[in-house]
N, C-alpha and C positions, 0 to 999 in steps of 0.2 A: 549518534549523529544529531547535531543541534537542530532544533525546529527552525524552519525558515519560511515565514509567511509575510515577509516585508513586501509592501507594494512597490511597483516599479520606481517610484520617486524616492524610495528610501525613507529614512526617519522612523519614528515610532509607529508601530502597526497595532491597531486595535480591531479585533474581530468581534462584533456584537451579535451573538446568536439569538438575542431577543427579537431580532427583526424577522425571524422565521415564525410568523404568527398567523399564517393562513392555511388553507387546506391543500396547497400545492407547493411544489418546489421545482426549480429549473436546473437541469444538469447542463453544464457548460464545458464544451471541449475546445480548449484554446489553441491558437496557432493560426497560420495563414490558410484557413479552411473555408472553402465555399461548398464543400461536400465532405463526406466522411466514409471510410471503408465500411461496407455493409457488415462485415464480421465484427469489426471493432464496436460498431453501434449496437448490433444485436447482442453480442456477448456481454458488453458492459451493462446494458439496460436489464438484461435477464438477471445478472448477478446483483445489480442494485435493487431490483424488484424483490429478489429473494432475501436480501438484507432487510428490506422494509417489512416483508411478511414475517420473517423470523423475529424481528424486533417487536412487531405488533402482537405476535403470539405470546410473548413474555409479559408485556406490560398491560395487555388487554385481552386476557383469555376469554373466550366465549363470543368475541365479536370479530367476525371475518372482515377482510378488506379486499378490494380490488385495486390494482396499480395500473393506471392507464396513461398512455402517451396522448396528451391533449393537443399539442401543437409542436411545430418545428420552427426554430428561429433562424434568421439569416446571419451572415458574418461568421464569426467563430461559432461553430455549430452548437445549437442549443435544443433541448427537448423539455417540454413542460410535462411534469409528472403529477398526477392527482391521486389522492387516496380516497377511495369510495368505500364507506363503511357498510357492513351488512349485519343486521341484528342490533340488539339493544344491550345496554349495560356495559360494565367494564370501565377501563381507564378514562375513556372519552366522555363518560356521563358525569364526571365529577367536577366539571368546570375547567379542566385542563386540556380542552380540545385543541388549543393553539400551540402546543409545545412539541408535537410529534416530530416535525421536520427538524426542529432545533436539536432533538435528541439524535437523529441520524447524523447531522453535521458534527455534533459533539463527539460522537464515537470516533470520527476521523482524528480530531485533535487529541482526544484522550490517548489514542494509540501512539501519537507522536510525543506527547508531553510525558507519558510514563517512561519513555526511553531517555529522557533528559534529566539527569540528577539535579540540575540547577533550578528546576521548576518549583515555583511556590504556589500554593493554593490558599485563597482567602474565602472563607464561607461567610456570607452575609445573609440577612433575613430573606431577601428577594432574589439575590443572584450570587453566583460563585465566580471568582476571578482567578483564572490560571495566568501566571506571569512568569516569563523568562526574560531577564534583563529588562529592557524597556517595552518589550512586546507583551501583549496580553489578549486573552480570549475571555469574553463575558458570557457566562452560561446562566440561563434562568434557573432558579433554585428548584423548580418543579422538574426540570430536565435532570439536574444533578442528582436529585433524590432517586430517579429511576435508573441511573447509569450503572449502579453497582451490580444489579442482577443481569443487566443486558450485556455489559462488557465481559462477564465471565462465561457467557454462553458460547460453546464451541461452534454452533451453527451460525450465529451472528458473525463471529470473527472469520469463519471460513468464507462466508458470502461477501463480507466486506473486502477481504483479500482478493477474491475473484474479480471484484469490480476493477481493482487496479491492475491485476494481472492482464485483464483484457486490453487495457489501454497502454500498458507498458510496452507491449510488443509492436505498437504502431508508432513509428518515429515521427509521424506528422502531428501527433498530439503533444503540444508543448506544455499545457497545464490543464488541470481539471478543476472545475469550480461548481459551487452551489449558490443559488441566489433565489429570492422569493419571486421576482418578476422578470419576464423574458426581455423587457426593454431596459433593465438595469445596465448602466454603462459599464460597470465592472462587477464581477461576482463578489458577494460578501466573503465567501470562502473561496480561496484560490490556492491550489496546491501545485507547485512547480514540478516539472518532470523529474528533477533530481531526487525528489522524495518518493516517486512512484515505487521504486524497489523496496523501500522500507514499509510502505503500506501494503504492497503485494505479498510480503512475507507473512504467513499466518502467525498469530500470537499463540504461544504454547498455553493451552488451557488444561487444567486438571480434569481428569475423568472423561476425556474425549476418546471414545473407543474406536474412532475412525482415523486416528492419526498416531504415528509412532516414529520415534527417532531411530536412525540407522547410522552406522559408521563402518567403513571398510577401507582396506588398502587398495589403491587403484593406480594404474598407469594411464596418464592422460596426455594427449598430444596437444601442444600449444598451437592454436590457430591465430589468436590475436592477443598481444600482451600490452599491459600498462606498466611502464617502468618507473612509476613514482608511487610511494606507499599511499595506501588509502583503501576505500571500500569499492573502488571501481571493479567491475566484473571482467575477468579475462574470458576469452573464448577458447574452449578446449574441444577435443573429440575423445569420447570414452566408449570403447568397444563399438566404434562406428557411429555413435550417437552424439550430436552436438550438446554441449554443456556450457553454461555460464556460471562463473563463481569468482568471488574475491579470494585473495590469498591473505590469510590473517596470521601467518607464521612470522614473528618478528626476526627470527634467526635467518630466515630466507632473505628478508629485505636487507638485513645487514650485509650478508654475503653478496647480494646483488649490488649494493651500493659500494662495497669495497672492491668490486671487480673479480671476486672469487668465482662467481657464476656469470657466464656470458651467454645470453639468450640468443638463439639463432632460429631461422625458419625451419619448421619441422621438428624441433626439439620436443622432448617429452619430460614429464615430471613423474616421479614415483612419490605418491602422497597418501596421507590419511584424509579421506573424504567423508565429511559429515553431511547428512541431509535428512529430510523427513519423507515419510510415505503416507499417502491417504488411501483409505479403502474405497474402491469404486464398486458400488452395489450392482451397477449394470453388467459388469464383467466378472464380478465376484473375485477380485484380486487386489493386491496392494500395488499402488502406482507411485513412482517417484514424483515428488513435488519439485519441479525445476527451479522454483524461486527460493529454495532453501539450501542449495548446495553451498558448502563452505570448505575450502582447502585449509584445514587447520594446521597441518604440518607437512612440510616438504622434506621427504626422506632423502631423495637424491635427484640430481639433474642428469638427464640422459641426452647428450647431443645426438643429432641425427647421424652425423658422420664426422670423422676426424677433420679438424680445420687446419689449414696451413698457418705457419707462424705469421703473426701480425707484424707488418713493416712500419717502423716509426721513422719519419723524416727527420 
């Protein structure tokens, strides 16, 4: 999926993460919002705070932090988040105290950029430039040098995905942003809703004992269909449980386009279903990750009932 961070006016987009140079960051929930669902707000903030803590633990071992909500902003809903350090030493003692929030923002773009083969990376003395076409993200060199260890950590990736899982289920959230000041007119980082599913899907990391890949044959009932090829998620029911997944089988799309398959209300598909599971320590069992379902192959189409012949005028 191409990276899309163009501003509303179009044209070339430049995202300069060097502007994240203070001890706070502002989370922006975009849309026609004067309030926000309590569960969306709480779940996204907890996941974001966990991302911050797990990142800090990697680059700054021995120095604890607190993550505090300092203020709530008007209009499109905003929350000011501050990092409060505990203890001495570590990464923040070496003069790089102003790059931490840039690193958090860079992790989001890194996940998007790594999925786009057209991306180019230019490493300079003081900054690194990620470029796709005419669009670019400028990352401080100090941030870039820390990213290698952080991006490979399963806990960081899991918590970052949880942040977007929480807001993806709330249709009122049209975009997610990060910016240094609560009165910034537009967030420096602004991620449109269309990209939420990509960021909500966990990145496969080697050596993560709490994640595993699964694949099985399943019969799923169609609740909502998208009849044009792409990554849009269909709605299904699987053993009485709702399920959302794209269909990535090119043979299925060809048959659908040629009229060999005719989709009707209540129809089902016999499929090969791929997904991931995460181990939940609280209940000591493996749990399906709903953001990772993928219908990789459609084995057969099962109409709900025989249909009468179609009449052609």
